[in-house]
N, C-alpha and C positions, 0 to 999 in steps of 0.2 A: 582849249581856248575857244571860245563862242565866236558866234563872228564878227564881233566888233572889235576892231582893227584899238591896236595900242596909240594911248595917247601920247603927246610929245615927251611930257617929264617923264616918262615912265621907261626912256631909253637909259640904260642902267652903262653902256659900252659905249662911246663914240665913234671910235675907230676899231673899225673891224677885220678881220682875214677870215672868210668863207670860203672854206676849201670843198668841192665836190669831186666825189667819186664818181669813175665809168657805172658803176651800178644803178647811181641815181640815174647820170644823165640818161641812162636807157632804159630807165623803169623795168629792168630786170629783162631787156630782150636785146637783140643782136645790132642793133639801131638806135639813135640819138632820138629820144621821146618830148617833144616840141610840148606838148601840153605839161608835162611834169616840168620841164626848165622855165617852162612860162610864168608858174607859181612861185618859183624861186625871184625869180625876178620883180613881179611885184612886188614879194615882200624889201628886196635890195632895194626897190625903188621907194615904196615906202618910206623908208630908213633915211635912203640920202635928200628925200622931199621933205623931211623936218632936222635936218642938218648933220647927220651922221659921215661917217667918211667910210665907206666900203669895198673894200679889195677882194674879188675873185681870184682863186688857183682852180683854173680848170683841168679836170681831165678829159677824157671822149676822142680825142683824134685819131687815135689810133682804129677803137672800135667806129669812129665814124668813115675813116677810109674804106676799114673793111667793107662796109656795108656800099658804101660808092662802087666798090669795084664789082660787088656782087649783082648790081642793078643794072651792068651791062654785059649783057650775053657775051659780046666778043674777049672780055677779062676774066671767064669762068674760070679758066685755067689758073690763072694767074693768082685768084681768090682764092682757089682751093688748097694752095700752097700758102700763103697770107698766112704771115705770126707765127711759121715752123722756125725762124731762127733770126737773128737780128737787124739783119739786112732789110729781110720781109716786113718787119717792125716797122722801119724807117721808111721804108716806099709808103706804109698805110698810115702814118704818121704825116707825112709829107701831103698825102693825100685829103686828109681828112681834115687838117687844121684850117682848112681858108672856108672847110662847110660848118666847122663847128663856131668860127670865127663870125662868118656870116648868120649862123642861128641867134648866138648871141648878141650880133648889133641889129638883127632885125628887131627881138623882143623888146630888147632895151629901149629901142627907138618908138616904141609903141608906147611905152612909159615916158617919153621924153626925157630917158636920160642918156648924157652921153658916154660910150666907154674907148678905152683906148687896149690894143693889143701890146703886153709886154714877154716877148719870148726871152726867158733865162736859160745862162748852161752854169754848172756849178765853177766854171770856170770864170765867168762875169765876175760873180761873188766872191772868190776865194782872191783877187787883186783889191788892194786897198783901195785905188782910186775908182774902178768900177765898183765896188762895193758901195764907194759914197755917191758914183752916181748915179746906178741905181734906185738908191734913198733916195738921192733927190728927186728924181723925177718922177718916182711913185708917190712921194709926199707933194710934189706940186700940182698932179693931176690931182688927188684926192682933194685938195685945197681949193679948186674952182669947179667941184661938181663930180669929178669924172670918173667910170668905175675901171680901173685897171682888169683886164683879165688877163691873168697870169700864169704861164706853162712852162715845166722844163722844155726846151728847144731838143724834141724828140729827132728831129732830123739828124743831129748831129751830135748831140750828147746820150751815148753808150751807157752810163751810169742807170738812167729809166727804163733803157729797155733791157738792160739783165736784169732788171727786177731786182736789184740789188737791197738792201736796207737802209744805204743810204742815198739813195738816187731816184726814189718815188717821191711822187707829188705829194703826200702826207709831211715829211720831212722839209719838202719845198715850202709848204706852205709856212711849217714851225720857222724857217729862215725868213720867211716875210715877212712874217711877224715880230718876229725881232728887229727886224731891218726898218719896217716903220714904226717900231714902238705902239703895235695895237694893245688895246684893251682887253681885246677876246680874239681866241682862234674858235671859229666854227667849225667842227670837221662831219661833214653831211656823209651817212654814207645808207647802205641798205638793213640797217638792224638798230636797235632800239639805246645801243652803247654798251659799254663793257662789263659783261656779265661775270660771273664767280669761275663760271664753266661753259664751254660750248653748248649754247643752249638748243641746239639742232641736234645734238647726241646725249646732253644730261636734262632730261624734264625738270629736276631740281635746281639748276642753276638760274640765279636770280641777278636782276638788274642793280649795280652798283650806281649809286646816285651821285654821291661824294666820296671823294679820294682828295683829301689832303694831303697827302704825301706818295709819289711812286715810289712803293718801294719792292723786295723781292714777291712777296705776296700776289702785290700788283701785277709784275711782270710776269708770272706765273701763269693769272688768268689770260693773259692777254694771246698765250700759246694758240697757234693756226690761223687762217683766212679765212677772209668771205667770198664772197664767189670768184668764180674764175676770169672775170671781166676784165678787172682793172688789175695793178701791180700792188696795189695795199692790200694790205690785211690790218687786224687789230692791232699785232704786235709793231708794224710802223707808226700806228696811230697813237697810242703809248708810247712809243719814241719821240715823234713829234711834240707830243702832250709835255714829257719830258723837258724837251728844248726850248719851247714858249713859256712853260712854267717858270723855268730859272729864269725868264727874259722879264719877269713879271706880268706877264699874262695870263688871264684867265683862259681855260680852256675847255670846252664840250664836245664831245661825240654823240650823236643824238642821228635818228634816222627821219631822211630826209623827206621821205613821205608825211612826215606828221604834219599836220594842218598849223600854219604859221610859225614852224619851229624856230624862222631865222627872226621873227619879231618875238618869239618869247624868249630864244637866246641874247638878244639884246637886250630885253627889261631884266634880264636877270633872273628870269623866271625859272623853275624846274624844268629840265629839258633834256633827257639821257641822262649821260654822266659827265657830270663836272668836276675837272680838277682845279684845286684853289692854287695862286700864285705860291710859288716858294722864292721868289727873288724879289730883290727890289727894280725898280726903274731904273737900269745901269744906265750910264754916258756911254755915248754909241763905240767909243775905243775898246770899252769892256766888252760890250756885246759881241763887237767883232773877233775878239777872242775866244769868246766863249762858243762862237760859232763852229768854230773848229774847220769852216769850211776849207782853210787857204794853209792847210798845216803840211809842211814838207818832209816834216819826220817825225820817230817819236823816239824818246827816251822811256827807258825802265827804273823806277827808282827801290831800293830795300823797304822794310818794314819800317823802319825808323825812319825814314824820309819819307814815308806815305803819310806815317802819323803826325810827323811837324807840319807837313801843309795840309793835313785836314782840320789841324788847330787854327790854323790862318795863321796870318801877317807873318812867314815865313817865308823865306826864298830858298829857291832850288840850289842847292849847294853840292860840287862834283863829286863830295864824299859820297853821296847817297846814289848814284845814279852807278848802276849794275850793267846798261846795255844800252846800244843806239843803236836806231835804225832808219834808212832813208839818207838823202844827201840834200845838205842843208846849209845854208852861209847866216851869219851874223845876221841879227835883224829879223830872220823868218818866224812864224809860228808854227810849233812842235806842240806835240800833244805827249801827255807826260803820264804813264801806265804803270800797275802795280804786276809783281809777277805774273800774276795769272790773266793779265790783260786786261784788267779793269780800268777806266780811262778815269783818272783825276782832276786833270787839269788841262789847260791847254797856255802857251806863253809865246812871250817874243824870246830867242835865246841870244845869250850873250857872245856866242862862239860855234862854231861851225861844225858839221857832225865831223870834220876829222879831229879838230880841236878835241870837241866831247872823248872822242875813243881816245885821246891819250890822258887826258885828264882826271876821267871817271874813277872813283873808287879812291880817288886820292885829296888831300886836304889843300884846302885855297892857298894856304901858304906855300904849296908847291909849283901853282900854276906859273909863275912866272919862271920859274927853273925848268920846269919842263917845257915849256911851250919857246921862251924867249921872249915871251910879254905876258901883260895880265890886262884883259880889258873887264875886268871886275871878279868880284871873289865868287859871285853865283854863276851857275849856267842860265838860271831864270830870274832875273830879280822880280821879288812880291809885286811890286808897283807894276810890272809887267806879265803878271799871271792871275789865270783865276781860276777858281775851283769849279769842278762841274758840278 
């Protein structure tokens, strides 16, 4: 991009989730970089001023807390130990969250754009009512021109701080994108996008500009992590891309330091690696099932049942179930996986885990005889099941 700003008609995506990693927010240092963040804020304000709706998923609370401790001589002993265990990271997140939000508020205020803080945990989104409340609140904010600053609540959420592959802010941003029906999820990191190999180790690695479908080759290319200041690496970004594209959103992984990168992505121009949507715009209930956030258990299916599910429009019958894990009741959402652990679907179960253990492997006509009652011929009816 040149210095000329985009024109209003060039905005291709009107509802955008921008996830900004710690390595971008710190500019590669050990503290928040206001000048870097200000550049991103200016671009977001530009879009909001022209009618776009933008939500920010922000990392950086732990980094901000670590730096703040180090600036106080009396706390140097604590700072030297910080970050080595879960409790220390929760302490740093608690210290840094207010500083992080103060900086976002200050920079957006300079652009005359109001913000709101939205701290989410996976428990908030796992509950159906909590899911709908979060959706309604976030949509209400963007509809009146407010930019929500979303983060997982690191102070109480252990998934993020254990650096698990499902608790990082990359995947949280994908859940938020699906939650609000976003057209675009933009993942800003400290490298240009997804490469065919690790560019820091392989000089022949090349940038993958377009990904029509996330297959095994793409997953293999995502191996490894980026810097050490954040919890996410390229693997989690590709995982997030899979979740968001299945919900019908475009996904772009790009270098947050690139000039006008937010504007370029919003305009649909080449920027980093673009992942094309693979799903339709799904209604909210089916997207909720797909997220899998609220899953209470898992059933394993045999190859025949897996093939039947993948053909589409098929229910999961007890005859195809080979194993059941977790404690769940009728109406809970459970995962459906293959024998090697590959997730096929999520859905609402007709039977409790205790019932499934008794009827798995049996024919549907035997359910009433085994249990003394029947709540349906299927473990999961096709209307309550979404393929991953």
